[in-house]
Every structure is written in structure tokens, then in C-alpha cells.
C-alpha positions in Angstrom: -55.4 37.4 -180.7 -57.9 40.3 -180.8 -55.1 42.6 -181.8 -55.0 40.8 -185.2 -58.5 39.4 -185.4 -60.4 42.8 -185.1 -58.3 44.5 -187.9 -58.7 41.3 -190.0 -62.5 41.2 -189.7 -62.8 45.0 -190.3 -60.5 44.7 -193.4 -62.4 41.7 -194.7 -65.8 43.5 -194.3 -64.5 46.6 -196.0 -63.0 44.7 -198.9 -66.2 42.6 -199.5 -68.3 45.7 -199.2 -66.1 47.3 -201.9 -67.0 44.4 -204.2 -63.9 42.4 -204.1 -64.1 38.6 -204.3 -63.9 36.6 -201.1 -60.5 35.3 -202.1 -59.1 38.7 -202.9 -60.7 40.3 -199.8 -59.4 37.5 -197.6 -55.8 37.9 -198.9 -55.8 41.7 -198.3 -57.4 41.3 -194.8 -54.8 38.6 -194.0 -52.0 41.1 -194.7 -53.7 43.6 -192.4 -53.7 40.9 -189.7 -50.0 40.3 -190.3 -49.2 44.0 -189.9 -51.4 44.3 -186.8 -49.7 41.3 -185.2 -46.3 42.8 -185.9 -47.4 46.1 -184.4 -48.1 44.3 -181.1 -44.3 44.3 -180.5 -44.6 47.9 -179.4 -47.3 47.1 -176.8 -46.7 46.3 -173.1 -49.0 43.5 -171.9 -51.5 44.6 -169.2 -53.3 41.3 -168.6 -52.6 37.6 -169.3 -49.6 35.4 -169.0 -47.2 37.9 -170.4 -48.1 40.6 -167.8 -45.4 39.7 -165.3 -42.8 40.0 -168.0 -44.3 43.2 -169.4 -41.1 45.2 -169.8 -39.2 42.3 -171.3 -42.1 41.6 -173.6 -41.8 44.9 -175.4 -40.2 44.4 -178.8 -41.7 40.9 -179.2 -44.9 40.4 -181.1 -47.8 38.9 -179.3 -47.8 35.1 -179.8 -51.6 34.8 -180.1 -51.8 37.6 -182.6 -49.0 36.2 -184.7 -50.5 32.7 -184.6 -53.9 34.1 -185.8 -52.2 36.0 -188.6 -50.4 32.9 -189.7 -53.7 30.9 -189.7 -55.6 33.5 -191.8 -52.7 33.7 -194.3 -52.8 29.9 -194.7 -56.6 29.9 -195.2 -56.2 32.6 -197.8 -53.6 30.5 -199.6 -56.0 27.5 -199.6 -58.8 29.8 -201.0 -56.5 31.1 -203.7 -55.4 27.5 -204.6 -59.0 26.3 -204.8 -60.0 29.3 -207.0 -57.1 28.5 -209.3 -58.2 24.8 -209.4 -55.2 23.4 -207.7 -56.6 22.7 -204.2 -58.8 19.6 -204.4 -57.0 17.5 -207.0 -53.4 18.1 -205.8 -54.0 17.6 -202.1 -56.7 15.0 -201.8 -54.4 12.0 -202.2 -52.0 13.3 -199.5 -54.9 14.0 -197.2 -56.3 10.5 -197.7 -52.9 9.0 -197.1 -52.5 10.9 -193.8 -56.0 10.0 -192.8 -55.4 6.3 -193.3 -52.0 6.2 -191.8 -52.0 4.7 -188.3 -55.7 4.3 -188.3 -55.5 0.6 -187.5 -57.0 -0.4 -190.9 -55.7 -3.6 -192.4 -54.3 -3.3 -195.9 
């Protein structure tokens, strides 16, 4: 995860320091995280669960880094939608329906 998180945080800090809005900075930093996650495919694991399969792991991006990159991209999409005014109105009904579904409440 750190292989994507550190470049994401560094990129976000640089973009915000340069005066970009949080939404713009997040989007750019998320793309940095995506590239960093993809770059892990060239690495051979030294620790963790993938270590015993080190040679076979080369060529496959790290799952944790990829997952983190996907998460920050999705958060960026939510921020962009909210900034555009689409987030709260378009999704609140679906969110309420999911929250109430299977909750044991009588209708």
C-alpha cells in the first residue's frame, strides 16, 4: 500500500501547495497513485505474504497498492461530483434505500 500511498500524499501536498483546489489536487494525486501502483509490477516482494512467490510475483502489480489507488480514485470522483452539485441529491435516495433494506424495520 505504501508504494501508492506515499506518492499520493506527496503529490497531494505539492498540488495543494501550488494553489490547486482540493478536488483538482486529489484527482491529480490519485493518478499518481495509479501510476505508482502499476509500477509495483516491476518489483520483487521482499516481505509479506507475496515473498515466497517473489519470482512469480514480478509482472503483477501489488494488490494493496492497486486497491489503495482504486479507493483514492473513487474518493476523487465523489469530490468532483459534489463540487459539480451531483453528489448529495442524486445518491441520497439510493443510500437511504440501502440503509433501510434488511434492517428489520416494519413498513
